[in-house]
N, CA, C and O atoms as a GROMACS GRO file, in nm:
protein
  608
    1UNK      N    1   8.204   7.368  11.356
    1UNK     CA    2   8.256   7.277  11.251
    1UNK      C    3   8.361   7.343  11.176
    1UNK      O    4   8.339   7.450  11.119
    2UNK      N    5   8.480   7.285  11.171
    2UNK     CA    6   8.608   7.346  11.106
    2UNK      C    7   8.580   7.325  10.967
    2UNK      O    8   8.522   7.225  10.924
    3UNK      N    9   8.630   7.436  10.885
    3UNK     CA   10   8.612   7.413  10.739
    3UNK      C   11   8.752   7.373  10.683
    3UNK      O   12   8.857   7.409  10.737
    4UNK      N   13   8.745   7.300  10.577
    4UNK     CA   14   8.869   7.251  10.510
    4UNK      C   15   8.936   7.363  10.427
    4UNK      O   16   8.867   7.426  10.347
    5UNK      N   17   9.055   7.389  10.440
    5UNK     CA   18   9.132   7.477  10.362
    5UNK      C   19   9.163   7.416  10.230
    5UNK      O   20   9.182   7.295  10.211
    6UNK      N   21   9.166   7.510  10.139
    6UNK     CA   22   9.199   7.460   9.991
    6UNK      C   23   9.348   7.429   9.988
    6UNK      O   24   9.423   7.486  10.068
    7UNK      N   25   9.391   7.348   9.907
    7UNK     CA   26   9.536   7.314   9.876
    7UNK      C   27   9.602   7.446   9.840
    7UNK      O   28   9.531   7.536   9.795
    8UNK      N   29   9.729   7.464   9.855
    8UNK     CA   30   9.805   7.580   9.805
    8UNK      C   31   9.805   7.566   9.664
    8UNK      O   32   9.824   7.457   9.611
    9UNK      N   33   9.784   7.683   9.593
    9UNK     CA   34   9.820   7.700   9.457
    9UNK      C   35   9.956   7.703   9.406
    9UNK      O   36  10.043   7.764   9.470
   10UNK      N   37   9.983   7.643   9.299
   10UNK     CA   38  10.123   7.646   9.226
   10UNK      C   39  10.142   7.781   9.198
   10UNK      O   40  10.045   7.857   9.194
   11UNK      N   41  10.266   7.824   9.178
   11UNK     CA   42  10.309   7.954   9.139
   11UNK      C   43  10.232   7.996   9.003
   11UNK      O   44  10.180   8.108   8.993
   12UNK      N   45  10.228   7.909   8.910
   12UNK     CA   46  10.176   7.946   8.766
   12UNK      C   47  10.032   7.973   8.787
   12UNK      O   48   9.983   8.067   8.726
   13UNK      N   49   9.958   7.903   8.865
   13UNK     CA   50   9.815   7.925   8.901
   13UNK      C   51   9.793   8.063   8.958
   13UNK      O   52   9.708   8.139   8.910
   14UNK      N   53   9.873   8.094   9.063
   14UNK     CA   54   9.874   8.220   9.137
   14UNK      C   55   9.894   8.333   9.042
   14UNK      O   56   9.823   8.433   9.050
   15UNK      N   57   9.991   8.320   8.948
   15UNK     CA   58  10.022   8.439   8.847
   15UNK      C   59   9.898   8.442   8.762
   15UNK      O   60   9.844   8.552   8.745
   16UNK      N   61   9.847   8.337   8.706
   16UNK     CA   62   9.719   8.339   8.625
   16UNK      C   63   9.608   8.416   8.710
   16UNK      O   64   9.538   8.500   8.654
   17UNK      N   65   9.594   8.389   8.840
   17UNK     CA   66   9.485   8.440   8.926
   17UNK      C   67   9.499   8.596   8.928
   17UNK      O   68   9.406   8.674   8.908
   18UNK      N   69   9.632   8.631   8.956
   18UNK     CA   70   9.671   8.770   8.980
   18UNK      C   71   9.642   8.840   8.833
   18UNK      O   72   9.572   8.941   8.831
   19UNK      N   73   9.686   8.798   8.734
   19UNK     CA   74   9.657   8.855   8.604
   19UNK      C   75   9.510   8.865   8.554
   19UNK      O   76   9.470   8.949   8.473
   20UNK      N   77   9.435   8.770   8.613
   20UNK     CA   78   9.294   8.774   8.581
   20UNK      C   79   9.229   8.902   8.674
   20UNK      O   80   9.149   8.985   8.630
   21UNK      N   81   9.281   8.896   8.803
   21UNK     CA   82   9.227   9.004   8.884
   21UNK      C   83   9.262   9.145   8.825
   21UNK      O   84   9.180   9.236   8.820
   22UNK      N   85   9.390   9.154   8.782
   22UNK     CA   86   9.436   9.280   8.727
   22UNK      C   87   9.355   9.328   8.603
   22UNK      O   88   9.328   9.446   8.584
   23UNK      N   89   9.320   9.232   8.526
   23UNK     CA   90   9.226   9.252   8.405
   23UNK      C   91   9.080   9.302   8.436
   23UNK      O   92   9.018   9.387   8.372
   24UNK      N   93   9.040   9.232   8.547
   24UNK     CA   94   8.874   9.235   8.571
   24UNK      C   95   8.835   9.340   8.689
   24UNK      O   96   8.733   9.410   8.689
   25UNK      N   97   8.935   9.338   8.786
   25UNK     CA   98   8.891   9.434   8.896
   25UNK      C   99   8.895   9.574   8.862
   25UNK      O  100   8.963   9.612   8.767
   26UNK      N  101   8.822   9.658   8.938
   26UNK     CA  102   8.799   9.795   8.897
   26UNK      C  103   8.878   9.884   8.993
   26UNK      O  104   8.933   9.984   8.947
   27UNK      N  105   8.889   9.854   9.124
   27UNK     CA  106   8.950   9.931   9.213
   27UNK      C  107   9.061   9.869   9.293
   27UNK      O  108   9.066   9.746   9.295
   28UNK      N  109   9.143   9.933   9.352
   28UNK     CA  110   9.260   9.895   9.448
   28UNK      C  111   9.291   9.980   9.537
   28UNK      O  112   9.239  10.091   9.524
   29UNK      N  113   9.371   9.960   9.640
   29UNK     CA  114   9.417  10.038   9.743
   29UNK      C  115   9.557  10.092   9.704
   29UNK      O  116   9.646  10.014   9.672
   30UNK      N  117   9.576  10.216   9.706
   30UNK     CA  118   9.707  10.279   9.677
   30UNK      C  119   9.776  10.347   9.813
   30UNK      O  120   9.721  10.440   9.872
   31UNK      N  121   9.889  10.297   9.851
   31UNK     CA  122   9.937  10.356   9.970
   31UNK      C  123  10.077  10.441   9.926
   31UNK      O  124  10.161  10.388   9.854
   32UNK      N  125  10.089  10.552   9.969
   32UNK     CA  126  10.206  10.641   9.952
   32UNK      C  127  10.258  10.695  10.074
   32UNK      O  128  10.189  10.691  10.176
   33UNK      N  129  10.376  10.746  10.074
   33UNK     CA  130  10.439  10.794  10.198
   33UNK      C  131  10.453  10.955  10.181
   33UNK      O  132  10.503  11.000  10.078
   34UNK      N  133  10.413  11.031  10.273
   34UNK     CA  134  10.436  11.172  10.279
   34UNK      C  135  10.574  11.201  10.330
   34UNK      O  136  10.647  11.115  10.380
   35UNK      N  137  10.608  11.341  10.315
   35UNK     CA  138  10.737  11.384  10.361
   35UNK      C  139  10.776  11.362  10.506
   35UNK      O  140  10.894  11.354  10.539
   36UNK      N  141  10.674  11.351  10.595
   36UNK     CA  142  10.703  11.337  10.731
   36UNK      C  143  10.689  11.178  10.767
   36UNK      O  144  10.694  11.141  10.884
   37UNK      N  145  10.672  11.093  10.666
   37UNK     CA  146  10.662  10.957  10.693
   37UNK      C  147  10.509  10.914  10.717
   37UNK      O  148  10.476  10.795  10.723
   38UNK      N  149  10.427  11.010  10.728
   38UNK     CA  150  10.275  10.972  10.724
   38UNK      C  151  10.231  10.899  10.598
   38UNK      O  152  10.291  10.925  10.494
   39UNK      N  153  10.135  10.813  10.599
   39UNK     CA  154  10.096  10.728  10.493
   39UNK      C  155   9.964  10.778  10.451
   39UNK      O  156   9.878  10.812  10.532
   40UNK      N  157   9.950  10.784  10.329
   40UNK     CA  158   9.812  10.813  10.256
   40UNK      C  159   9.768  10.680  10.187
   40UNK      O  160   9.837  10.622  10.103
   41UNK      N  161   9.652  10.642  10.231
   41UNK     CA  162   9.596  10.518  10.172
   41UNK      C  163   9.470  10.548  10.122
   41UNK      O  164   9.382  10.595  10.195
   42UNK      N  165   9.449  10.521   9.978
   42UNK     CA  166   9.322  10.557   9.914
   42UNK      C  167   9.286  10.450   9.824
   42UNK      O  168   9.372  10.376   9.777
   43UNK      N  169   9.147  10.435   9.793
   43UNK     CA  170   9.106  10.351   9.686
   43UNK      C  171   9.100  10.429   9.566
   43UNK      O  172   9.048  10.541   9.566
   44UNK      N  173   9.153  10.372   9.456
   44UNK     CA  174   9.154  10.436   9.331
   44UNK      C  175   9.092  10.334   9.223
   44UNK      O  176   9.109  10.215   9.248
   45UNK      N  177   9.030  10.364   9.118
   45UNK     CA  178   8.997  10.280   9.005
   45UNK      C  179   9.130  10.271   8.910
   45UNK      O  180   9.208  10.366   8.898
   46UNK      N  181   9.146  10.150   8.846
   46UNK     CA  182   9.259  10.152   8.764
   46UNK      C  183   9.226  10.059   8.648
   46UNK      O  184   9.124   9.992   8.634
   47UNK      N  185   9.338  10.067   8.561
   47UNK     CA  186   9.338   9.978   8.440
   47UNK      C  187   9.480   9.914   8.431
   47UNK      O  188   9.583   9.978   8.455
   48UNK      N  189   9.477   9.785   8.397
   48UNK     CA  190   9.605   9.718   8.368
   48UNK      C  191   9.625   9.720   8.220
   48UNK      O  192   9.553   9.660   8.139
   49UNK      N  193   9.738   9.798   8.188
   49UNK     CA  194   9.768   9.815   8.044
   49UNK      C  195   9.912   9.771   8.022
   49UNK      O  196  10.004   9.830   8.079
   50UNK      N  197   9.934   9.669   7.941
   50UNK     CA  198  10.079   9.640   7.891
   50UNK      C  199  10.174   9.631   8.006
   50UNK      O  200  10.286   9.681   7.998
   51UNK      N  201  10.130   9.565   8.119
   51UNK     CA  202  10.216   9.542   8.234
   51UNK      C  203  10.228   9.655   8.331
   51UNK      O  204  10.316   9.659   8.417
   52UNK      N  205  10.134   9.751   8.316
   52UNK     CA  206  10.142   9.863   8.402
   52UNK      C  207   9.999   9.906   8.458
   52UNK      O  208   9.903   9.908   8.381
   53UNK      N  209   9.986   9.940   8.588
   53UNK     CA  210   9.860   9.964   8.640
   53UNK      C  211   9.852  10.132   8.613
   53UNK      O  212   9.950  10.204   8.636
   54UNK      N  213   9.744  10.175   8.570
   54UNK     CA  214   9.726  10.323   8.548
   54UNK      C  215   9.595  10.360   8.627
   54UNK      O  216   9.489  10.298   8.622
   55UNK      N  217   9.625  10.478   8.706
   55UNK     CA  218   9.510  10.538   8.785
   55UNK      C  219   9.501  10.683   8.746
   55UNK      O  220   9.583  10.734   8.670
   56UNK      N  221   9.406  10.743   8.798
   56UNK     CA  222   9.394  10.903   8.780
   56UNK      C  223   9.352  10.949   8.910
   56UNK      O  224   9.273  10.888   8.983
   57UNK      N  225   9.410  11.068   8.940
   57UNK     CA  226   9.351  11.157   9.068
   57UNK      C  227   9.390  11.277   9.035
   57UNK      O  228   9.456  11.301   8.934
   58UNK      N  229   9.347  11.378   9.133
   58UNK     CA  230   9.378  11.512   9.112
   58UNK      C  231   9.522  11.554   9.125
   58UNK      O  232   9.587  11.500   9.214
   59UNK      N  233   9.577  11.636   9.055
   59UNK     CA  234   9.710  11.694   9.064
   59UNK      C  235   9.764  11.715   9.206
   59UNK      O  236   9.878  11.681   9.239
   60UNK      N  237   9.679  11.770   9.283
   60UNK     CA  238   9.711  11.827   9.428
   60UNK      C  239   9.677  11.725   9.535
   60UNK      O  240   9.694  11.752   9.654
   61UNK      N  241   9.622  11.594   9.491
   61UNK     CA  242   9.608  11.508   9.597
   61UNK      C  243   9.729  11.443   9.652
   61UNK      O  244   9.828  11.422   9.582
   62UNK      N  245   9.720  11.408   9.790
   62UNK     CA  246   9.855  11.354   9.850
   62UNK      C  247   9.906  11.237   9.763
   62UNK      O  248  10.027  11.228   9.745
   63UNK      N  249   9.828  11.155   9.711
   63UNK     CA  250   9.872  11.039   9.628
   63UNK      C  251   9.962  11.086   9.523
   63UNK      O  252  10.071  11.031   9.509
   64UNK      N  253   9.923  11.191   9.442
   64UNK     CA  254   9.999  11.235   9.332
   64UNK      C  255  10.125  11.300   9.387
   64UNK      O  256  10.235  11.272   9.338
   65UNK      N  257  10.112  11.388   9.490
   65UNK     CA  258  10.219  11.464   9.544
   65UNK      C  259  10.337  11.366   9.600
   65UNK      O  260  10.456  11.384   9.574
   66UNK      N  261  10.286  11.256   9.683
   66UNK     CA  262  10.386  11.161   9.728
   66UNK      C  263  10.444  11.078   9.625
   66UNK      O  264  10.564  11.050   9.630
   67UNK      N  265  10.363  11.035   9.523
   67UNK     CA  266  10.419  10.956   9.410
   67UNK      C  267  10.529  11.033   9.338
   67UNK      O  268  10.638  10.984   9.309
   68UNK      N  269  10.494  11.155   9.314
   68UNK     CA  270  10.598  11.246   9.242
   68UNK      C  271  10.728  11.255   9.325
   68UNK      O  272  10.839  11.240   9.274
   69UNK      N  273  10.708  11.281   9.457
   69UNK     CA  274  10.815  11.285   9.543
   69UNK      C  275  10.899  11.170   9.561
   69UNK      O  276  11.021  11.184   9.548
   70UNK      N  277  10.848  11.058   9.589
   70UNK     CA  278  10.923  10.939   9.617
   70UNK      C  279  10.939  10.826   9.491
   70UNK      O  280  11.025  10.738   9.484
   71UNK      N  281  10.841  10.852   9.405
   71UNK     CA  282  10.859  10.760   9.286
   71UNK      C  283  10.813  10.609   9.321
   71UNK      O  284  10.840  10.514   9.248
   72UNK      N  285  10.744  10.597   9.435
   72UNK     CA  286  10.710  10.463   9.482
   72UNK      C  287  10.573  10.457   9.547
   72UNK      O  288  10.520  10.556   9.597
   73UNK      N  289  10.514  10.330   9.542
   73UNK     CA  290  10.391  10.304   9.604
   73UNK      C  291  10.369  10.167   9.628
   73UNK      O  292  10.437  10.081   9.571
   74UNK      N  293  10.268  10.138   9.720
   74UNK     CA  294  10.234   9.994   9.738
   74UNK      C  295  10.082   9.994   9.705
   74UNK      O  296  10.003  10.083   9.737
   75UNK      N  297  10.055   9.883   9.637
   75UNK     CA  298   9.901   9.868   9.577
   75UNK      C  299   9.862   9.746   9.630
   75UNK      O  300   9.947   9.657   9.644
   76UNK      N  301   9.728   9.726   9.665
   76UNK     CA  302   9.673   9.616   9.721
   76UNK      C  303   9.544   9.581   9.661
   76UNK      O  304   9.459   9.669   9.649
   77UNK      N  305   9.521   9.456   9.621
   77UNK     CA  306   9.384   9.410   9.554
   77UNK      C  307   9.337   9.297   9.645
   77UNK      O  308   9.414   9.231   9.715
   78UNK      N  309   9.211   9.279   9.638
   78UNK     CA  310   9.156   9.152   9.702
   78UNK      C  311   9.116   9.182   9.852
   78UNK      O  312   9.104   9.298   9.890
   79UNK      N  313   9.098   9.083   9.929
   79UNK     CA  314   9.045   9.091  10.063
   79UNK      C  315   9.152   9.004  10.138
   79UNK      O  316   9.246   8.955  10.076
   80UNK      N  317   9.136   8.987  10.277
   80UNK     CA  318   9.236   8.927  10.358
   80UNK      C  319   9.250   8.765  10.322
   80UNK      O  320   9.354   8.705  10.348
   81UNK      N  321   9.157   8.714  10.271
   81UNK     CA  322   9.175   8.564  10.247
   81UNK      C  323   9.210   8.542  10.069
   81UNK      O  324   9.201   8.435  10.010
   82UNK      N  325   9.243   8.652  10.018
   82UNK     CA  326   9.279   8.627   9.867
   82UNK      C  327   9.354   8.770   9.839
   82UNK      O  328   9.294   8.850   9.768
   83UNK      N  329   9.471   8.802   9.888
   83UNK     CA  330   9.541   8.929   9.865
   83UNK      C  331   9.642   8.927   9.765
   83UNK      O  332   9.713   8.828   9.750
   84UNK      N  333   9.654   9.045   9.684
   84UNK     CA  334   9.763   9.065   9.607
   84UNK      C  335   9.831   9.206   9.654
   84UNK      O  336   9.766   9.311   9.660
   85UNK      N  337   9.953   9.197   9.682
   85UNK     CA  338  10.031   9.323   9.713
   85UNK      C  339  10.137   9.354   9.604
   85UNK      O  340  10.214   9.267   9.565
   86UNK      N  341  10.139   9.479   9.556
   86UNK     CA  342  10.233   9.510   9.460
   86UNK      C  343  10.322   9.630   9.510
   86UNK      O  344  10.267   9.732   9.551
   87UNK      N  345  10.441   9.620   9.509
   87UNK     CA  346  10.532   9.722   9.533
   87UNK      C  347  10.573   9.780   9.392
   87UNK      O  348  10.610   9.701   9.306
   88UNK      N  349  10.567   9.908   9.368
   88UNK     CA  350  10.561   9.960   9.234
   88UNK      C  351  10.653  10.091   9.231
   88UNK      O  352  10.673  10.160   9.330
   89UNK      N  353  10.704  10.113   9.109
   89UNK     CA  354  10.765  10.244   9.102
   89UNK      C  355  10.647  10.336   9.028
   89UNK      O  356  10.575  10.286   8.941
   90UNK      N  357  10.634  10.465   9.068
   90UNK     CA  358  10.528  10.540   9.037
   90UNK      C  359  10.585  10.654   8.926
   90UNK      O  360  10.690  10.716   8.942
   91UNK      N  361  10.510  10.665   8.831
   91UNK     CA  362  10.543  10.772   8.722
   91UNK      C  363  10.424  10.861   8.693
   91UNK      O  364  10.332  10.823   8.621
   92UNK      N  365  10.429  10.986   8.754
   92UNK     CA  366  10.315  11.083   8.731
   92UNK      C  367  10.320  11.131   8.590
   92UNK      O  368  10.426  11.171   8.542
   93UNK      N  369  10.209  11.128   8.523
   93UNK     CA  370  10.197  11.173   8.384
   93UNK      C  371  10.079  11.276   8.370
   93UNK      O  372   9.967  11.252   8.415
   94UNK      N  373  10.107  11.375   8.315
   94UNK     CA  374  10.003  11.481   8.305
   94UNK      C  375   9.888  11.426   8.204
   94UNK      O  376   9.913  11.349   8.112
   95UNK      N  377   9.779  11.468   8.230
   95UNK     CA  378   9.664  11.399   8.149
   95UNK      C  379   9.667  11.432   8.010
   95UNK      O  380   9.604  11.360   7.932
   96UNK      N  381   9.734  11.535   7.968
   96UNK     CA  382   9.750  11.562   7.816
   96UNK      C  383   9.881  11.499   7.752
   96UNK      O  384   9.916  11.518   7.636
   97UNK      N  385   9.954  11.416   7.854
   97UNK     CA  386  10.060  11.347   7.793
   97UNK      C  387  10.037  11.189   7.794
   97UNK      O  388  10.121  11.112   7.749
   98UNK      N  389   9.918  11.149   7.848
   98UNK     CA  390   9.894  10.991   7.852
   98UNK      C  391   9.864  10.962   7.717
   98UNK      O  392   9.804  11.039   7.642
   99UNK      N  393   9.912  10.836   7.683
   99UNK     CA  394   9.888  10.782   7.554
   99UNK      C  395   9.736  10.747   7.521
   99UNK      O  396   9.656  10.695   7.599
  100UNK      N  397   9.714  10.787   7.392
  100UNK     CA  398   9.577  10.759   7.344
  100UNK      C  399   9.519  10.621   7.398
  100UNK      O  400   9.410  10.611   7.455
  101UNK      N  401   9.601  10.523   7.374
  101UNK     CA  402   9.542  10.373   7.410
  101UNK      C  403   9.523  10.367   7.541
  101UNK      O  404   9.417  10.317   7.580
  102UNK      N  405   9.614  10.413   7.631
  102UNK     CA  406   9.587  10.412   7.778
  102UNK      C  407   9.461  10.480   7.827
  102UNK      O  408   9.375  10.430   7.900
  103UNK      N  409   9.464  10.613   7.770
  103UNK     CA  410   9.346  10.702   7.810
  103UNK      C  411   9.212  10.646   7.757
  103UNK      O  412   9.113  10.647   7.830
  104UNK      N  413   9.207  10.593   7.624
  104UNK     CA  414   9.088  10.529   7.579
  104UNK      C  415   9.040  10.393   7.664
  104UNK      O  416   8.925  10.368   7.700
  105UNK      N  417   9.154  10.317   7.685
  105UNK     CA  418   9.124  10.196   7.773
  105UNK      C  419   9.068  10.240   7.909
  105UNK      O  420   8.973  10.180   7.958
  106UNK      N  421   9.126  10.342   7.971
  106UNK     CA  422   9.069  10.378   8.106
  106UNK      C  423   8.933  10.433   8.096
  106UNK      O  424   8.849  10.399   8.179
  107UNK      N  425   8.903  10.522   7.994
  107UNK     CA  426   8.771  10.570   7.969
  107UNK      C  427   8.675  10.473   7.949
  107UNK      O  428   8.565  10.481   8.003
  108UNK      N  429   8.712  10.364   7.860
  108UNK     CA  430   8.619  10.267   7.818
  108UNK      C  431   8.582  10.166   7.944
  108UNK      O  432   8.467  10.130   7.968
  109UNK      N  433   8.689  10.129   8.013
  109UNK     CA  434   8.676  10.043   8.127
  109UNK      C  435   8.594  10.088   8.241
  109UNK      O  436   8.516  10.016   8.304
  110UNK      N  437   8.622  10.228   8.265
  110UNK     CA  438   8.558  10.298   8.401
  110UNK      C  439   8.453  10.394   8.350
  110UNK      O  440   8.401  10.468   8.433
  111UNK      N  441   8.416  10.402   8.224
  111UNK     CA  442   8.321  10.502   8.189
  111UNK      C  443   8.341  10.648   8.244
  111UNK      O  444   8.247  10.716   8.285
  112UNK      N  445   8.477  10.693   8.240
  112UNK     CA  446   8.522  10.811   8.296
  112UNK      C  447   8.645  10.849   8.221
  112UNK      O  448   8.735  10.769   8.198
  113UNK      N  449   8.647  10.983   8.181
  113UNK     CA  450   8.760  11.027   8.104
  113UNK      C  451   8.797  11.167   8.160
  113UNK      O  452   8.719  11.261   8.151
  114UNK      N  453   8.921  11.176   8.218
  114UNK     CA  454   8.975  11.317   8.270
  114UNK      C  455   9.054  11.374   8.180
  114UNK      O  456   9.105  11.482   8.211
  115UNK      N  457   9.080  11.322   8.064
  115UNK     CA  458   9.159  11.397   7.977
  115UNK      C  459   9.104  11.534   7.918
  115UNK      O  460   8.994  11.539   7.862
  116UNK      N  461   9.183  11.641   7.935
  116UNK     CA  462   9.136  11.764   7.911
  116UNK      C  463   9.106  11.834   8.032
  116UNK      O  464   9.073  11.952   8.020
  117UNK      N  465   9.110  11.786   8.144
  117UNK     CA  466   9.083  11.845   8.267
  117UNK      C  467   9.230  11.870   8.344
  117UNK      O  468   9.289  11.778   8.400
  118UNK      N  469   9.270  11.982   8.342
  118UNK     CA  470   9.408  12.029   8.391
  118UNK      C  471   9.432  11.979   8.532
  118UNK      O  472   9.544  11.940   8.564
  119UNK      N  473   9.326  11.980   8.619
  119UNK     CA  474   9.344  11.953   8.757
  119UNK      C  475   9.369  11.807   8.782
  119UNK      O  476   9.405  11.775   8.895
  120UNK      N  477   9.352  11.715   8.691
  120UNK     CA  478   9.362  11.580   8.702
  120UNK      C  479   9.496  11.526   8.634
  120UNK      O  480   9.542  11.580   8.534
  121UNK      N  481   9.548  11.425   8.689
  121UNK     CA  482   9.677  11.360   8.625
  121UNK      C  483   9.664  11.219   8.627
  121UNK      O  484   9.576  11.170   8.699
  122UNK      N  485   9.741  11.142   8.554
  122UNK     CA  486   9.762  11.002   8.560
  122UNK      C  487   9.881  10.954   8.625
  122UNK      O  488   9.987  11.015   8.613
  123UNK      N  489   9.871  10.838   8.701
  123UNK     CA  490   9.995  10.770   8.758
  123UNK      C  491   9.995  10.632   8.701
  123UNK      O  492   9.895  10.560   8.699
  124UNK      N  493  10.115  10.599   8.652
  124UNK     CA  494  10.140  10.465   8.609
  124UNK      C  495  10.238  10.406   8.720
  124UNK      O  496  10.339  10.463   8.762
  125UNK      N  497  10.190  10.276   8.761
  125UNK     CA  498  10.259  10.207   8.849
  125UNK      C  499  10.321  10.095   8.778
  125UNK      O  500  10.250  10.013   8.720
  126UNK      N  501  10.458  10.085   8.779
  126UNK     CA  502  10.530   9.981   8.726
  126UNK      C  503  10.559   9.875   8.823
  126UNK      O  504  10.635   9.914   8.912
  127UNK      N  505  10.521   9.754   8.832
  127UNK     CA  506  10.549   9.672   8.942
  127UNK      C  507  10.679   9.625   8.956
  127UNK      O  508  10.739   9.582   8.857
  128UNK      N  509  10.735   9.629   9.075
  128UNK     CA  510  10.862   9.579   9.114
  128UNK      C  511  10.850   9.439   9.185
  128UNK      O  512  10.931   9.350   9.159
  129UNK      N  513  10.759   9.424   9.267
  129UNK     CA  514  10.744   9.288   9.334
  129UNK      C  515  10.591   9.280   9.336
  129UNK      O  516  10.517   9.377   9.351
  130UNK      N  517  10.549   9.147   9.318
  130UNK     CA  518  10.409   9.098   9.338
  130UNK      C  519  10.406   8.985   9.431
  130UNK      O  520  10.478   8.887   9.413
  131UNK      N  521  10.324   8.994   9.532
  131UNK     CA  522  10.305   8.881   9.625
  131UNK      C  523  10.153   8.853   9.621
  131UNK      O  524  10.070   8.941   9.599
  132UNK      N  525  10.120   8.720   9.643
  132UNK     CA  526   9.981   8.684   9.637
  132UNK      C  527   9.957   8.548   9.727
  132UNK      O  528  10.035   8.453   9.716
  133UNK      N  529   9.862   8.544   9.804
  133UNK     CA  530   9.830   8.441   9.872
  133UNK      C  531   9.694   8.438   9.942
  133UNK      O  532   9.639   8.545   9.967
  134UNK      N  533   9.637   8.322   9.974
  134UNK     CA  534   9.495   8.303  10.030
  134UNK      C  535   9.511   8.267  10.177
  134UNK      O  536   9.459   8.335  10.265
  135UNK      N  537   9.579   8.167  10.199
  135UNK     CA  538   9.594   8.114  10.338
  135UNK      C  539   9.734   8.095  10.385
  135UNK      O  540   9.825   8.108  10.303
  136UNK      N  541   9.760   8.065  10.505
  136UNK     CA  542   9.902   8.043  10.544
  136UNK      C  543   9.970   7.942  10.472
  136UNK      O  544  10.092   7.950  10.463
  137UNK      N  545   9.903   7.840  10.414
  137UNK     CA  546   9.977   7.748  10.322
  137UNK      C  547  10.025   7.797  10.198
  137UNK      O  548  10.097   7.725  10.128
  138UNK      N  549   9.994   7.914  10.162
  138UNK     CA  550  10.043   7.989  10.038
  138UNK      C  551  10.166   8.087  10.067
  138UNK      O  552  10.235   8.139   9.981
  139UNK      N  553  10.178   8.102  10.203
  139UNK     CA  554  10.274   8.220  10.226
  139UNK      C  555  10.420   8.175  10.168
  139UNK      O  556  10.490   8.257  10.109
  140UNK      N  557  10.460   8.054  10.187
  140UNK     CA  558  10.598   8.023  10.151
  140UNK      C  559  10.628   8.053   9.984
  140UNK      O  560  10.742   8.085   9.950
  141UNK      N  561  10.531   8.042   9.895
  141UNK     CA  562  10.538   8.075   9.751
  141UNK      C  563  10.473   8.213   9.719
  141UNK      O  564  10.436   8.229   9.603
  142UNK      N  565  10.456   8.311   9.807
  142UNK     CA  566  10.369   8.425   9.779
  142UNK      C  567  10.465   8.522   9.673
  142UNK      O  568  10.411   8.592   9.588
  143UNK      N  569  10.583   8.518   9.687
  143UNK     CA  570  10.657   8.596   9.590
  143UNK      C  571  10.645   8.560   9.447
  143UNK      O  572  10.707   8.460   9.412
  144UNK      N  573  10.571   8.628   9.352
  144UNK     CA  574  10.560   8.592   9.216
  144UNK      C  575  10.642   8.672   9.132
  144UNK      O  576  10.687   8.618   9.031
  145UNK      N  577  10.673   8.801   9.158
  145UNK     CA  578  10.775   8.886   9.097
  145UNK      C  579  10.869   8.954   9.181
  145UNK      O  580  10.830   9.010   9.283
  146UNK      N  581  10.993   8.956   9.145
  146UNK     CA  582  11.093   9.033   9.205
  146UNK      C  583  11.180   9.119   9.100
  146UNK      O  584  11.218   9.072   8.993
  147UNK      N  585  11.203   9.230   9.135
  147UNK     CA  586  11.288   9.332   9.051
  147UNK      C  587  11.229   9.342   8.917
  147UNK      O  588  11.298   9.345   8.815
  148UNK      N  589  11.090   9.348   8.917
  148UNK     CA  590  11.013   9.376   8.785
  148UNK      C  591  11.007   9.246   8.700
  148UNK      O  592  10.958   9.249   8.587
  149UNK      N  593  11.056   9.140   8.750
  149UNK     CA  594  11.051   9.015   8.664
  149UNK      C  595  10.978   8.889   8.730
  149UNK      O  596  11.000   8.852   8.845
  150UNK      N  597  10.893   8.833   8.649
  150UNK     CA  598  10.798   8.732   8.705
  150UNK      C  599  10.890   8.612   8.728
  150UNK      O  600  10.977   8.579   8.649
  151UNK      N  601  10.864   8.550   8.844
  151UNK     CA  602  10.942   8.433   8.885
  151UNK      C  603  10.888   8.300   8.842
  151UNK      O  604  10.950   8.193   8.846
  152UNK      N  605  10.763   8.318   8.800
  152UNK     CA  606  10.685   8.193   8.741
  152UNK      C  607  10.633   8.220   8.600
  152UNK      O  608  10.570   8.133   8.540
   0.00000   0.00000   0.00000
């Protein structure tokens, strides 16, 4: 028996759904490129703070090394039937340089605080593009942000 597909969401509803996911989800996938073009894909916990995604990882991990080298990353939330893909500029921030509000928010949401641990660093991801869709009927309107500006 074939299932009925939901009607395509309007752009404003998709943006609202993306913002809710950014506020409520705990983990996302982070993809960065190494110097030889090899890709590093890892799950990391995050906080959405004032339009920026904030993660933490070790200073020597490929994600940090690659983000520092290229200044870019691709992030993904959700599953294949409700995906959000974000292309972002990456800013590596020493854990003693992270803002109190960001650090407190991260520690509060995730019950984990790496401030004061020199081996750890934060990475801020500033979204450049945001795409979101559920089914093929939402592919035509999947671009919600371009060049860091919401389209809806």
